[in-house]
C-alpha positions, 0 to 999 in steps of 0.5 A, spaced: 346 440 396 351 435 393 355 440 389 356 444 396 358 438 400 363 436 394 366 443 394 367 444 402 373 439 402 376 443 396 375 449 400 378 446 406 384 443 402 385 450 399 385 453 406 390 448 408 395 449 402 395 457 403 396 456 411 402 451 409 405 456 404 404 462 409 408 458 415 413 454 411 418 459 410 418 460 417 418 453 419 424 452 414 428 458 417 427 456 424 429 448 423 435 451 420 437 456 425 436 450 431 440 446 426 446 450 425 446 452 433 445 445 435 452 443 431 455 449 433 454 448 440 456 440 440 460 438 446 465 434 441 467 440 437 471 442 443 472 436 447 477 432 443 481 429 449 477 431 455 480 430 462 476 430 469 470 435 469 472 438 462 466 434 459 461 436 464 463 443 464 463 444 456 456 441 456 453 446 461 456 452 458 454 450 450 447 448 452 446 455 455 449 458 449 445 454 445 438 456 448 441 464 448 443 464 441 438 460 438 432 464 441 435 470 439 437 468 431 430 465 431 427 472 432 432 475 427 431 470 422 424 470 422 423 477 422 428 477 416 423 472 412 417 477 414 421 483 412 423 479 405 415 477 404 413 484 405 418 487 400 416 482 395 409 484 396 411 491 395 408 493 402 414 498 402 411 501 409 411 494 412 418 493 409 421 499 412 418 498 419 420 491 420 427 492 417 428 498 422 425 493 428 429 487 426 435 492 426 434 495 433 432 488 436 439 485 433 443 490 436 440 492 442 438 485 444 444 482 441 449 485 446 445 483 452 445 475 449 453 476 448 454 479 455 450 473 457 454 468 453 461 471 454 462 467 461 459 461 458 464 462 452 470 463 457 468 456 460 468 453 453 475 457 452 478 454 459 475 447 459 476 445 451 482 440 449 483 442 441 489 443 437 493 449 438 490 453 432 483 452 434 484 454 441 482 462 440 475 460 437 471 461 443 474 468 444 472 470 437 465 467 437 464 470 444 466 477 441 468 484 445 464 482 451 468 476 453 474 482 454 472 484 461 473 476 463 479 475 459 483 481 462 481 479 469 484 473 468 490 474 464 493 477 471 493 470 473 500 468 472 498 460 472 492 462 468 491 456 462 491 458 455 494 465 458 497 466 451 491 465 447 487 469 452 492 475 450 492 474 443 484 473 443 484 480 446 489 483 441 484 480 435 478 483 439 482 490 439 480 490 446 483 496 448 481 496 456 486 491 457 492 496 456 493 497 463 493 489 465 498 488 458 502 494 461 503 491 467 505 484 464 510 488 459 514 491 465 513 486 470 520 482 470 518 476 474 513 474 468 516 469 463 519 473 457 514 469 452 508 473 456 511 479 456 513 479 448 505 477 447 503 483 451 508 487 447 505 484 441 498 486 443 500 493 445 503 494 438 497 492 435 492 496 438 496 502 436 493 508 440 497 514 442 497 511 449 500 504 447 505 508 443 507 512 449 507 506 453 512 502 448 517 508 447 517 508 455 519 501 455 524 501 450 527 508 453 528 504 459 531 498 457 537 496 459 538 489 461 539 483 456 532 480 459 528 487 456 532 487 450 530 480 449 522 481 450 523 486 445 526 482 440 521 476 441 515 481 441 517 484 434 518 477 431 511 475 434 509 481 430 512 480 423 510 472 423 503 473 426 
């Protein structure tokens, strides 16, 4: 009786240690994911000299990004941990299955999450107050899915950070923006710098369509204004 009673706490203790050992990797991984995305979505990262409602707009957008990205990466990261644990146990069938499921989840759900976050990243881009070299960061963080929003907005000649939006489309290699960029390039009422930005982006895309567009533009260039656009565009290309 006494032996049984004495052994019971040891058994309970061993079970608790085993349980902790099992869940600890997932717990630490989750803490890391939450912590990283909390840091990535701090309002202070983007509000260096805020004006008006910029802080409020940033708070709303970054909070939404935090929830979407954190939930997504919690699943991906913990599935990855589970896959590694199965591999270490030489449970190869489970390893292959979970690795395949993780990959499918990452690409399928990842696109949905990126689409959900695209508008919020644009809100961050539009309301941020940072140094020049950091302005395009929300665009690059958003990725390809922000392309349609930027393409629609660069048509507005009064758009805030318009040059950086065009530059972001170039870096994302977002080719559906070609018609809008072409319109900007040929529009003589546009400022030269915006036309040159469009020239640079179209040159960087380097498709059969953009090469034809640029050749047509060069061939029909007769006035000094268009020539200056080409010179400025080539200068941007050489010094980017």
